[in-house]
C-alpha positions as CSV (number, residue, x, y, z in Angstrom):
1,M,0.0,0.0,0.0
2,K,1.1,3.6,-0.7
3,H,2.1,5.4,2.5
4,D,-0.2,8.4,1.6
5,K,-3.2,6.1,2.0
6,L,-2.2,4.8,5.4
7,G,-3.0,6.3,8.9
8,L,-0.3,7.7,11.1
9,N,0.1,4.8,13.5
10,T,0.1,2.3,10.6
11,I,2.9,4.2,9.0
12,C,4.8,4.3,12.3
13,T,4.3,0.6,12.7
14,H,4.8,-0.9,9.2
15,T,6.2,1.5,6.6
16,G,9.8,0.8,5.8
17,E,10.0,-2.4,7.8
18,L,12.4,-5.1,6.5
19,E,11.1,-8.6,5.9
20,D,12.7,-11.4,7.9
21,A,12.8,-13.8,5.0
22,T,14.8,-16.4,6.8
23,F,12.9,-16.8,10.1
24,K,9.7,-14.8,9.5
25,G,10.1,-12.7,12.6
26,A,7.7,-9.9,13.3
27,V,10.3,-7.1,13.5
28,S,12.9,-5.9,11.0
29,P,16.2,-7.9,11.1
30,L,19.3,-6.0,12.0
31,Y,22.2,-6.0,9.5
32,M,25.3,-5.0,11.3
33,S,27.8,-5.4,8.5
34,T,30.1,-2.5,7.5
35,S,31.4,-4.4,4.5
36,Y,29.3,-5.5,1.5
37,A,30.0,-7.1,-1.9
38,F,30.7,-4.8,-4.8
39,E,30.4,-7.2,-7.7
40,N,27.3,-8.8,-9.0
41,V,25.0,-6.7,-6.8
42,D,22.3,-4.1,-7.6
43,T,23.6,-1.7,-5.0
44,K,27.1,-1.1,-3.7
45,R,26.4,-0.7,-0.1
46,Y,28.6,1.3,2.4
47,P,27.4,2.7,5.7
48,R,28.8,6.2,5.0
49,Y,26.7,6.3,1.8
50,F,23.4,6.1,3.7
51,N,22.4,2.8,1.9
52,T,22.7,-0.1,4.2
53,P,19.5,-2.1,4.4
54,N,18.5,-0.7,7.8
55,Q,19.3,2.9,6.8
56,E,17.2,2.7,3.7
57,A,14.3,1.2,5.5
58,L,14.3,3.8,8.2
59,S,14.6,6.6,5.7
60,R,11.4,5.3,3.9
61,K,9.5,5.4,7.2
62,I,10.6,9.0,8.0
63,A,9.8,10.1,4.4
64,A,6.3,8.6,4.8
65,L,5.8,10.4,8.1
66,E,6.8,13.7,6.7
67,K,5.0,13.1,3.4
68,T,8.2,13.7,1.4
69,E,9.8,11.7,-1.4
70,T,12.9,10.7,0.5
71,A,14.8,11.1,3.8
72,L,18.3,10.6,5.2
73,I,19.3,9.7,8.7
74,F,22.2,11.3,10.5
75,G,24.2,10.8,13.7
76,S,22.6,13.8,15.5
77,G,20.2,16.6,14.9
78,M,23.1,19.0,14.5
79,A,24.7,16.7,11.9
80,A,21.4,16.9,9.9
81,I,21.1,20.7,10.3
82,S,24.7,21.5,9.5
83,T,24.8,19.2,6.5
84,A,21.7,20.6,5.0
85,L,22.8,24.2,5.5
86,L,26.3,23.6,4.1
87,A,24.8,21.7,1.1
88,Y,23.1,24.9,0.0
89,L,25.5,27.6,1.2
90,K,29.0,28.4,0.0
91,S,31.4,31.3,0.3
92,G,29.7,34.6,-0.7
93,D,26.2,33.3,0.0
94,H,23.8,34.7,2.6
95,V,21.1,33.0,4.8
96,V,18.1,34.5,6.6
97,L,17.3,32.8,9.9
98,Q,14.7,33.2,12.5
99,Q,16.2,34.7,15.7
100,M,14.3,32.3,18.0
101,L,16.2,29.1,17.3
102,Y,17.7,26.1,19.1
103,G,20.9,27.4,20.8
104,G,23.0,24.8,19.0
105,T,21.9,26.0,15.6
106,Y,22.5,29.6,16.6
107,N,26.0,28.7,17.8
108,F,26.8,26.8,14.7
109,V,25.9,29.7,12.5
110,T,27.7,32.4,14.6
111,E,30.9,30.3,15.2
112,Q,31.3,28.6,11.9
113,F,29.8,30.5,9.0
114,Q,32.4,33.3,9.0
115,R,35.1,30.7,8.5
116,Y,33.3,29.6,5.3
117,G,32.6,33.2,4.0
118,I,28.9,32.7,4.5
119,S,27.0,35.8,5.8
120,Y,23.7,35.6,7.8
121,T,20.9,37.7,9.2
122,F,18.8,36.8,12.3
123,V,15.3,38.1,11.9
124,K,13.8,39.4,15.2
125,G,10.2,39.4,13.9
126,S,8.1,36.4,12.9
127,E,6.2,37.9,9.9
128,A,7.0,37.1,6.3
129,D,7.7,40.9,5.8
130,D,10.4,40.7,8.5
131,F,12.1,37.9,6.6
132,E,11.7,39.5,3.2
133,A,13.3,42.7,4.5
134,A,16.4,40.7,5.3
135,I,16.8,39.1,1.9
136,T,19.8,40.3,-0.2
137,P,20.9,39.4,-3.7
138,D,23.2,36.8,-2.2
139,T,20.5,35.1,-0.1
140,K,20.1,31.4,-0.8
141,V,18.2,29.9,2.2
142,I,15.5,30.9,4.6
143,Y,15.6,28.9,7.9
144,I,12.9,28.8,10.5
145,E,11.9,26.8,13.6
146,T,8.2,26.5,14.7
147,P,7.3,26.0,17.4
148,S,10.6,27.6,18.5
149,N,12.9,26.5,21.2
150,P,12.4,27.6,24.0
151,L,9.6,30.1,23.9
152,L,7.3,28.2,21.5
153,T,7.0,31.1,19.0
154,I,4.8,30.2,16.0
155,T,5.9,31.1,12.5
156,D,3.6,31.0,9.4
157,M,5.0,28.2,7.4
158,A,2.8,28.9,4.3
159,A,3.9,32.5,4.2
160,I,7.6,31.5,4.5
161,G,7.2,28.8,1.9
162,A,5.6,31.3,-0.5
163,L,8.2,33.9,0.2
164,A,11.0,31.5,-0.5
165,K,9.5,30.5,-3.9
166,K,8.9,34.1,-4.8
167,H,12.6,34.8,-4.4
168,D,13.8,31.4,-5.7
169,L,15.2,30.5,-2.3
170,V,15.3,27.2,-0.4
171,S,13.2,27.1,2.7
172,M,14.3,24.9,5.7
173,I,12.5,24.2,9.0
174,D,13.5,22.5,12.2
175,N,10.4,20.5,12.9
176,T,11.7,18.8,16.1
177,F,9.4,20.4,18.7
178,A,6.3,19.6,16.6
179,S,7.3,16.1,15.3
180,P,5.6,14.7,12.2
181,V,2.7,13.8,14.4
182,N,1.7,17.4,15.0
183,Q,2.6,19.1,11.7
184,N,4.0,18.3,8.2
185,P,5.7,21.5,6.8
186,I,5.8,20.1,3.3
187,E,2.1,20.6,3.1
188,F,2.6,24.3,3.7
189,G,5.3,24.8,1.0
190,I,8.5,24.3,3.0
191,D,11.2,22.6,1.0
192,I,13.4,20.8,3.6
193,V,12.4,19.4,6.9
194,L,14.9,18.8,9.7
195,H,14.7,16.8,12.9
196,S,16.7,16.0,16.0
197,A,15.5,12.4,15.9
198,T,16.9,12.1,19.4
199,K,13.7,13.7,20.6
200,Y,10.2,12.6,19.7
201,M,11.2,10.1,17.1
202,G,13.5,8.3,19.6
203,G,11.3,9.2,22.5
204,H,13.0,7.2,25.2
205,S,16.1,9.4,25.9
206,D,18.5,6.7,24.7
207,I,19.1,7.5,21.0
208,L,21.1,10.2,19.4
209,A,20.1,10.8,15.7
210,G,19.0,13.4,13.2
211,A,16.9,13.4,10.0
212,V,16.4,15.3,6.8
213,A,13.3,14.9,4.6
214,C,12.5,16.5,1.3
215,S,12.2,15.8,-2.5
216,E,14.6,13.6,-4.4
217,E,15.9,16.6,-6.3
218,L,16.6,18.8,-3.2
219,M,18.2,15.8,-1.4
220,K,20.9,15.4,-4.0
221,P,23.3,18.1,-2.7
222,I,22.5,17.1,0.9
223,Y,23.4,13.5,0.1
224,L,26.7,14.4,-1.5
225,T,27.6,16.8,1.3
226,G,26.6,14.2,3.9
227,R,28.6,11.5,2.2
228,N,31.7,13.7,2.4
229,L,31.2,14.9,6.0
230,G,30.4,11.4,7.3
231,G,27.8,12.3,9.9
232,N,26.2,8.8,9.7
233,L,24.4,6.7,12.2
234,S,25.4,3.2,13.2
235,D,23.0,0.5,12.0
236,Y,22.3,-0.7,15.6
237,T,21.0,2.8,16.5
238,V,19.1,2.9,13.2
239,W,17.4,-0.3,14.2
240,L,16.6,1.1,17.6
241,L,15.2,4.3,16.1
242,E,13.0,2.2,13.7
243,R,11.7,0.3,16.8
244,S,11.0,3.5,18.7
245,L,9.1,5.2,15.8
246,K,6.5,2.4,16.0
247,T,5.0,4.1,19.1
248,M,5.6,7.7,18.2
249,G,2.0,8.4,17.3
250,I,0.5,7.2,20.6
251,R,3.4,8.6,22.6
252,V,3.1,12.1,21.2
253,K,-0.7,12.1,21.5
254,A,-0.4,11.4,25.2
255,Q,2.3,14.1,25.6
256,N,0.1,16.6,23.7
257,E,-2.7,15.9,26.2
258,N,-0.5,16.2,29.2
259,A,1.1,19.5,28.0
260,M,-2.3,21.0,27.4
261,K,-3.5,20.1,30.9
262,M,-0.2,21.3,32.4
263,A,-0.3,24.6,30.5
264,E,-3.8,25.3,31.8
265,Y,-2.8,24.5,35.3
266,L,0.3,26.7,35.2
267,D,-1.5,29.5,33.5
268,R,-3.8,29.7,36.6
269,H,-1.0,29.4,39.1
270,N,-0.3,32.5,41.1
271,S,3.5,31.7,41.3
272,V,3.9,31.5,37.5
273,S,4.1,34.8,35.7
274,T,3.9,33.6,32.0
275,V,3.2,30.3,30.2
276,Y,4.4,29.8,26.7
277,Y,2.2,27.1,25.0
278,P,0.5,27.5,21.6
279,G,-2.5,25.5,22.8
280,L,-3.5,28.4,25.2
281,S,-5.8,30.9,23.7
282,S,-3.7,33.6,25.3
283,H,-0.6,32.6,23.3
284,P,0.0,35.2,20.5
285,G,0.4,32.4,17.9
286,H,-2.6,30.3,19.0
287,Q,-4.8,31.0,15.9
288,L,-1.9,30.3,13.6
289,A,-1.0,27.1,15.5
290,K,-4.7,26.0,15.1
291,K,-4.3,26.5,11.4
292,Q,-1.0,24.6,10.8
293,M,-0.7,22.1,13.7
294,K,-2.7,18.9,14.3
295,G,-1.7,19.0,17.9
296,Y,0.0,21.6,20.0
297,G,3.0,19.4,21.1
298,G,4.4,18.1,24.4
299,M,6.7,21.1,25.1
300,L,5.9,24.3,27.0
301,S,7.9,26.9,28.9
302,F,7.0,29.1,31.9
303,D,8.5,31.9,34.0
304,L,8.4,31.5,37.7
305,D,7.6,34.7,39.5
306,E,10.0,36.5,41.9
307,S,8.5,34.7,44.9
308,C,10.3,31.5,43.8
309,D,13.9,30.5,43.7
310,P,14.4,28.7,40.3
311,E,17.3,26.6,41.5
312,K,15.5,25.5,44.7
313,F,12.4,24.7,42.6
314,R,14.5,22.4,40.3
315,D,16.3,20.8,43.3
316,S,13.0,20.0,45.0
317,L,11.4,18.0,42.2
318,K,10.8,14.4,43.1
319,L,9.2,12.9,40.0
320,I,10.1,15.3,37.1
321,K,13.8,15.1,36.2
322,P,15.9,18.3,35.8
323,S,17.7,17.0,32.8
324,M,19.1,17.9,29.5
325,S,17.4,17.2,26.2
326,L,13.6,16.6,25.8
327,A,10.7,14.6,24.4
328,G,11.3,11.4,26.3
329,I,8.4,9.4,27.8
330,E,9.6,10.7,31.2
331,S,8.9,14.3,32.1
332,T,12.0,16.6,32.2
333,L,12.7,20.2,32.6
334,L,15.6,22.6,32.5
335,S,16.8,26.1,32.5
336,P,17.5,27.2,28.9
337,A,19.9,29.9,30.2
338,K,22.1,27.2,31.7
339,T,21.7,24.5,29.1
340,S,20.2,24.7,25.6
341,H,20.9,28.4,25.2
342,A,23.9,28.8,27.5
343,L,26.2,29.4,24.5
344,L,24.3,32.5,23.5
345,P,25.7,35.7,24.7
346,Q,23.8,37.0,27.8
347,E,22.7,40.1,25.9
348,E,21.2,37.9,23.2
349,R,19.4,35.7,25.7
350,V,17.9,38.8,27.3
351,N,16.8,40.1,23.9
352,Q,15.0,36.8,23.2
353,G,13.3,36.8,26.6
354,I,15.3,33.9,28.0
355,S,15.8,34.7,31.7
356,S,17.1,32.7,34.6
357,R,13.5,32.3,35.7
358,L,12.5,30.6,32.4
359,I,11.8,26.8,32.7
360,R,11.5,24.6,29.6
361,F,9.2,21.7,30.4
362,S,9.0,18.5,28.3
363,L,5.9,16.6,29.3
364,G,6.1,12.8,29.4
365,I,3.4,10.2,29.6
366,E,3.0,10.0,33.4
367,D,-0.4,10.6,35.0
368,I,-1.0,14.4,34.9
369,E,-2.2,14.7,38.5
370,D,1.2,13.2,39.7
371,L,3.0,15.8,37.6
372,K,0.9,18.6,38.9
373,A,1.5,17.5,42.5
374,D,5.3,17.4,41.9
375,I,5.2,21.0,40.5
376,E,3.1,22.2,43.4
377,Q,5.4,20.8,46.1
378,A,8.5,22.1,44.3
379,I,7.1,25.6,44.1
380,K,6.2,25.6,47.8
381,A,9.7,24.4,48.7
382,S,11.3,27.1,46.6
383,K,9.3,29.7,48.5
384,T,10.1,28.3,51.9
385,E,13.8,28.4,51.1
386,M,13.6,32.0,50.0
387,A,11.6,32.9,53.1
388,V,14.3,31.3,55.3
389,N,17.1,33.1,53.5
390,S,15.4,36.5,53.8
391,K,15.4,36.3,57.6
């Protein structure tokens, strides 16, 4: 059956699976070889060429999930992002990027592009006009992230896709926070979709991977660049990721539901000054999120008010883990100023609204009342500590 005729969970479970022709097992066999025959074969396979059996199978599954013609798997999200950008940018070129980005992407651009003679502009606004004003005769790529990390800013994908086509540019999006479950950027005119597959695709906090999905034509330079840079994934991890993707649909649905309930709870809390979640009607991007997202995602952020000590709040959590990364089945939270965006200059963090009181919260699949109770007791503990210290 064609994958465009199948439902999400069926694609997650079956598309791209390898047949166990020898023993008729129910799951894809794992081919660990790094050395394959080169004569009397249809395909000369080599792991760095993205064409081992498991790599090809997983790529088909991810392409089906993102509704693209093809996909490639990389060793990390940053390997996918950096390879895609370098495939379309050379010395003398210019790229327009959304300012609200994952800190690793921001750092890669600001630390590496000057070495390659690539110029760039970070756009502070989120409207298409803001991006268009930054386009120069040398611009080749427009890069966005929606919802953004860590403030869940929503950018109009259709408007950016149309803008890129108007100026004959390539549009790229980091779709990690949404996952293919909650939005498919290709349907809105975006050219290239990027993922840290470590996150919702892996979903269990035990896999490091990245993915690129797009048309066959747009993939050609990405494939050639990736083959030379060598940011590939081991076949054992490829096999684990294929296994994990089977449950992505049901995992992300549960995380969506928990995030919505948690956002509503925090939005009413008198010790929380601001909640950033596109599912809330108060979120400035709510109407746009309704238009382009199928679900609002499992990520939210919030600012503790001045009555709480952020460090004591994190130290007092008993169930929720203060931990790096995101999107696992276990709930985690962190301070972006100390982790995901620590490499940004302090002035830039302030400009983006990333303060020491900002908490990024990745909702897992636990019972929501247990998560609320943990947040409540941690807030109370953070206030008690402050009261003691003030005496």
